[in-house]
C-alpha positions as CSV (number, residue, x, y, z in Angstrom):
1,X,81.3,121.9,111.1
2,X,83.9,120.1,113.4
3,X,86.7,122.1,113.8
4,X,89.7,119.8,113.4
5,X,93.2,120.9,113.1
6,X,94.0,118.6,110.3
7,X,90.5,119.5,108.6
8,X,91.5,123.3,108.8
9,X,95.1,122.3,107.3
10,X,93.7,120.7,104.3
11,X,91.6,123.2,103.5
12,X,93.9,125.9,103.8
13,X,96.7,123.7,101.8
14,X,93.6,123.0,99.3
15,X,92.9,126.7,98.9
16,X,96.7,127.8,98.4
17,X,97.0,125.1,95.9
18,X,94.0,126.2,93.6
19,X,95.3,129.9,94.0
20,X,98.7,129.0,92.9
21,X,97.0,126.6,90.1
22,X,94.6,129.6,89.0
23,X,97.5,131.9,89.0
24,X,99.8,129.4,86.7
25,X,96.8,128.8,84.6
26,X,96.6,132.6,83.5
27,X,100.2,132.5,82.6
28,X,100.0,129.0,80.8
29,X,97.1,130.6,78.6
30,X,100.0,133.1,77.6
31,X,102.2,130.7,77.0
32,X,100.5,128.6,74.7
33,X,99.6,131.7,72.7
34,X,102.7,133.6,72.8
35,X,105.5,131.0,73.1
36,X,108.6,131.3,71.0
37,X,112.0,130.2,71.3
38,X,113.1,131.8,68.2
39,X,112.1,135.3,69.2
40,X,114.1,137.8,71.1
41,X,111.1,139.8,71.9
42,X,110.5,141.5,75.0
43,X,107.4,139.3,75.5
44,X,109.2,136.1,74.7
45,X,112.3,137.3,77.3
46,X,109.3,137.9,79.8
47,X,107.7,134.8,79.8
48,X,111.2,132.8,79.7
49,X,111.9,134.5,82.9
50,X,108.1,134.1,84.4
51,X,108.0,130.5,83.5
52,X,110.7,129.3,86.1
53,X,108.6,130.9,88.8
54,X,105.6,129.2,87.3
55,X,107.2,125.9,87.1
56,X,108.4,126.0,90.7
57,X,104.8,127.0,92.1
58,X,103.2,124.2,89.9
59,X,105.9,121.7,91.1
60,X,105.1,122.8,95.0
61,X,101.7,122.7,94.6
62,X,101.2,119.5,93.0
63,X,103.7,118.2,95.6
64,X,101.2,119.1,98.1
65,X,98.5,117.7,95.8
66,X,99.9,114.4,95.9
67,X,100.6,114.1,99.6
68,X,96.9,115.6,100.3
69,X,95.4,112.5,99.1
70,X,96.8,110.4,102.0
71,X,96.4,113.3,104.4
72,X,92.8,113.3,103.7
73,X,92.5,109.6,104.3
74,X,94.3,109.7,107.4
75,X,92.0,112.5,108.7
76,X,89.2,110.7,107.6
77,X,89.8,107.6,109.2
78,X,90.7,109.5,112.4
79,X,87.4,111.5,112.5
80,X,85.5,108.0,112.6
81,X,85.1,108.1,116.5
82,X,83.4,111.5,116.6
83,X,80.4,109.8,114.0
84,X,77.7,107.7,115.3
85,X,78.0,104.4,113.4
86,X,81.5,105.3,111.9
87,X,84.2,102.4,112.6
88,X,86.6,103.9,109.7
89,X,87.1,106.4,107.1
90,X,84.5,104.5,104.8
91,X,81.8,105.8,107.7
92,X,83.4,109.2,108.0
93,X,83.4,109.8,104.1
94,X,79.5,108.9,104.1
95,X,78.7,111.4,106.7
96,X,77.5,113.6,103.8
97,X,77.3,113.4,100.1
98,X,80.3,115.2,99.0
99,X,83.2,112.7,100.8
100,X,83.3,109.9,98.2
101,X,83.3,112.3,95.1
102,X,85.9,113.9,97.0
103,X,88.4,111.1,97.6
104,X,87.7,110.0,93.9
105,X,88.7,113.6,92.6
106,X,91.8,113.5,94.6
107,X,93.1,110.2,93.1
108,X,92.1,111.4,89.9
109,X,94.5,114.8,90.7
110,X,96.9,112.6,92.0
111,X,97.5,110.5,89.0
112,X,97.5,113.8,86.6
113,X,99.6,115.9,88.8
114,X,102.1,113.0,89.0
115,X,102.1,113.0,85.2
116,X,102.6,116.9,84.9
117,X,105.8,116.4,87.1
118,X,107.3,113.9,84.7
119,X,106.7,115.5,81.7
120,X,108.1,118.9,83.7
121,X,111.2,116.9,84.6
122,X,111.8,115.7,81.3
123,X,111.0,119.1,79.7
124,X,113.2,120.9,81.9
125,X,116.1,118.6,80.9
126,X,116.4,120.1,77.6
127,X,117.9,123.7,76.7
128,X,114.6,124.5,74.3
129,X,112.0,123.1,76.7
130,X,110.2,121.2,73.5
131,X,107.3,120.1,75.9
132,X,106.3,123.8,77.4
133,X,103.0,124.1,75.2
134,X,102.0,120.6,76.2
135,X,102.6,120.7,79.7
136,X,100.8,123.7,80.2
137,X,97.8,122.8,77.9
138,X,97.6,119.7,80.3
139,X,97.9,122.4,83.5
140,X,94.9,123.9,82.0
141,X,92.6,120.4,82.0
142,X,94.4,119.7,85.5
143,X,93.4,123.3,87.2
144,X,90.0,123.1,87.2
145,X,89.7,119.4,88.1
146,X,92.0,120.7,91.3
147,X,89.3,123.7,92.0
148,X,86.5,121.2,91.9
149,X,88.3,119.2,94.5
150,X,88.9,121.8,96.8
151,X,85.1,123.1,96.3
152,X,84.1,119.5,97.2
153,X,86.3,119.1,99.8
154,X,85.3,122.8,101.4
155,X,81.5,121.3,101.3
156,X,82.2,117.8,102.9
157,X,84.3,119.8,105.6
158,X,81.3,122.1,106.1
159,X,78.9,119.3,106.4
160,X,80.5,117.7,108.9
161,X,78.5,117.6,112.1
162,X,79.3,115.5,115.4
163,X,75.4,114.6,115.7
164,X,75.1,113.0,112.2
165,X,74.6,109.2,112.1
166,X,76.4,107.3,109.7
167,X,76.9,103.8,108.6
168,X,79.8,101.5,109.0
169,X,81.7,99.6,106.6
170,X,80.0,96.4,107.2
171,X,76.8,98.2,105.7
172,X,78.4,100.2,102.8
173,X,80.6,97.5,101.4
174,X,78.2,94.5,101.1
175,X,76.4,93.3,98.1
176,X,73.2,94.8,99.3
177,X,74.2,98.4,98.9
178,X,73.8,100.9,96.2
179,X,76.5,101.9,94.3
180,X,79.6,100.4,92.3
181,X,81.0,98.4,95.2
182,X,78.0,96.4,95.3
183,X,78.4,95.3,92.0
184,X,82.2,94.5,92.6
185,X,81.4,92.7,95.7
186,X,78.5,90.8,94.3
187,X,81.1,89.3,91.3
188,X,82.8,85.9,92.6
189,X,86.1,86.6,93.9
190,X,88.2,84.0,92.3
191,X,87.8,85.0,88.9
192,X,88.8,88.5,89.8
193,X,91.7,87.6,91.7
194,X,92.9,85.3,88.8
195,X,92.4,88.8,86.3
196,X,94.3,90.5,89.1
197,X,97.5,88.0,89.1
198,X,97.3,87.7,85.6
199,X,97.2,91.5,84.7
200,X,100.2,91.8,87.5
201,X,102.3,89.1,86.1
202,X,101.8,90.3,82.7
203,X,103.0,94.3,83.7
204,X,106.0,92.9,85.6
205,X,107.1,90.6,82.4
206,X,106.6,93.4,79.8
207,X,108.4,95.8,82.3
208,X,111.5,93.4,82.8
209,X,111.3,93.0,78.9
210,X,111.4,96.7,78.4
211,X,114.2,97.2,80.6
212,X,116.4,94.5,78.8
213,X,115.5,95.2,75.1
214,X,113.9,98.4,75.0
215,X,110.8,97.4,73.4
216,X,107.2,97.3,74.2
217,X,106.7,100.5,75.4
218,X,103.2,101.0,74.8
219,X,102.0,97.4,76.2
220,X,103.8,98.3,79.5
221,X,102.2,101.3,80.0
222,X,98.6,100.2,78.8
223,X,98.9,97.2,81.3
224,X,100.0,99.3,84.2
225,X,97.1,101.1,83.7
226,X,94.9,97.9,83.3
227,X,96.7,96.7,86.5
228,X,95.6,99.5,88.2
229,X,92.1,99.4,87.5
230,X,92.5,95.5,88.7
231,X,94.1,96.4,91.8
232,X,91.2,98.9,92.4
233,X,88.3,96.2,92.2
234,X,90.5,93.6,94.0
235,X,91.0,95.9,97.3
236,X,87.2,95.8,97.3
237,X,86.7,92.2,96.2
238,X,89.2,90.0,97.5
239,X,92.2,91.2,99.1
240,X,90.6,92.5,102.5
241,X,89.0,89.3,103.0
242,X,92.5,87.4,103.5
243,X,93.7,90.1,106.0
244,X,90.5,90.3,107.9
245,X,90.0,86.6,108.0
246,X,86.5,87.3,107.3
247,X,84.6,86.5,104.2
248,X,82.1,89.4,104.3
249,X,84.5,92.0,105.4
250,X,85.3,93.9,102.2
251,X,86.4,97.4,103.2
252,X,89.5,98.8,102.0
253,X,89.6,101.1,104.8
254,X,89.9,99.1,107.8
255,X,93.3,98.1,106.3
256,X,94.8,101.4,107.4
257,X,94.6,100.5,110.7
258,X,97.1,99.5,113.3
259,X,96.0,95.7,113.8
260,X,96.3,95.3,110.0
261,X,100.0,97.1,110.5
262,X,98.8,99.9,108.4
263,X,99.2,98.0,105.2
264,X,96.4,99.7,103.4
265,X,98.8,103.0,103.4
266,X,101.8,100.7,101.6
267,X,98.9,98.9,99.2
268,X,97.5,102.6,98.2
269,X,101.1,104.1,97.5
270,X,102.7,101.1,95.9
271,X,99.5,100.6,93.3
272,X,99.5,104.6,92.8
273,X,103.4,104.3,92.2
274,X,102.7,101.5,89.9
275,X,100.6,103.2,87.4
276,X,101.7,106.7,87.7
277,X,105.4,105.4,86.5
278,X,104.0,102.8,83.9
279,X,101.8,105.7,82.4
280,X,105.0,107.8,82.3
281,X,106.9,105.6,80.0
282,X,104.2,105.6,77.5
283,X,103.4,109.0,78.0
284,X,107.1,110.2,77.5
285,X,107.3,107.6,74.1
286,X,106.3,110.5,71.5
287,X,108.9,112.6,72.7
288,X,112.0,110.5,71.9
289,X,112.0,111.4,68.7
290,X,112.5,115.4,69.7
291,X,116.0,116.5,68.5
292,X,116.8,118.0,72.2
293,X,115.3,115.0,74.3
294,X,116.9,112.0,72.2
295,X,119.7,111.7,74.6
296,X,117.4,112.2,77.6
297,X,113.9,110.4,77.2
298,X,115.5,106.9,77.2
299,X,117.1,107.2,80.3
300,X,113.8,108.6,82.3
301,X,111.9,106.2,80.9
302,X,113.9,103.1,81.9
303,X,113.9,104.7,85.4
304,X,110.1,104.8,85.2
305,X,109.7,101.5,84.5
306,X,111.7,100.2,87.1
307,X,110.0,102.2,89.5
308,X,107.1,100.7,88.4
309,X,108.4,97.2,88.4
310,X,109.6,98.0,92.4
311,X,106.0,99.6,93.0
312,X,104.2,96.9,91.5
313,X,106.4,94.0,92.8
314,X,106.0,95.6,96.4
315,X,102.1,95.3,95.9
316,X,102.4,92.1,95.2
317,X,104.1,91.0,97.9
318,X,101.8,92.2,100.4
319,X,99.0,90.8,98.7
320,X,100.8,87.3,98.4
321,X,101.9,87.6,102.1
322,X,98.1,88.5,103.1
323,X,96.8,85.6,101.3
324,X,99.4,83.1,102.0
325,X,99.4,84.2,106.1
326,X,95.6,83.9,106.1
327,X,93.5,81.2,107.9
328,X,90.7,82.1,105.6
329,X,90.1,79.7,102.4
330,X,87.7,81.4,99.8
331,X,85.4,78.8,97.6
332,X,84.0,80.0,94.4
């Protein structure tokens, strides 16, 4: 194993987050089974006192979890010079079989963790905590995934040895490579670009309509999710080509480098912000009829919709700027 400061820090942070969530999950089970706001029993009073502590622990744990995605990407990118053949995070993650599964789990947990924080924030605005069972049921789904992520990340870190020869992104992100990325690269980029711009435009229009008329919540949430999936495909299919001005360079990680103004970090954050806030609008819709949340949910939904519009708008501007300022012209 390579003893690199950021790697050890990430490992310790992941272990701490896992411990905090497992600890919280133990009390989540009790809350699901015994919570009753109408009761004045000793058990209920104990749960009410404990839930404040648990809520704070989970908030900090998931807050670090969100940050850890970008820390992991940053660390993987800066490890590249230590391995023969690696030029960016793509090569570092390919050093052993655990790298890419770890980053996929981190993205999934990033989204689920952010959704939990949205639900928790909404629940804390009501006096009777009407969503407490729902948010702790979600926690019981998130905890095993974060525990799995910690195991994967530990296995990845333990398998980092400086004598390993890995592949560069030019080899990994080609139509001849194995895996999902090769299938994406093999598809014609122009139709994928049209799909991306269409979904992005539809999401922005639907978001503006919702902000003005208060209608179309479900459609906006669905479009936000589809736009995120299309953005992930676009990050491999055509977006990098314009920034690199090379029709064969599909790596989404080289965008993190200084020569491209670290634009990858902005794109990743904007895409994730768009889907999280868009999903949050739809997830809160069923709770707008809860008596103690009737005056709370609409305001939170509108702020989330605005956050989604801003995030998607920023990502669209970055992509359009990259396309218009590039000397590359794609011919399908």
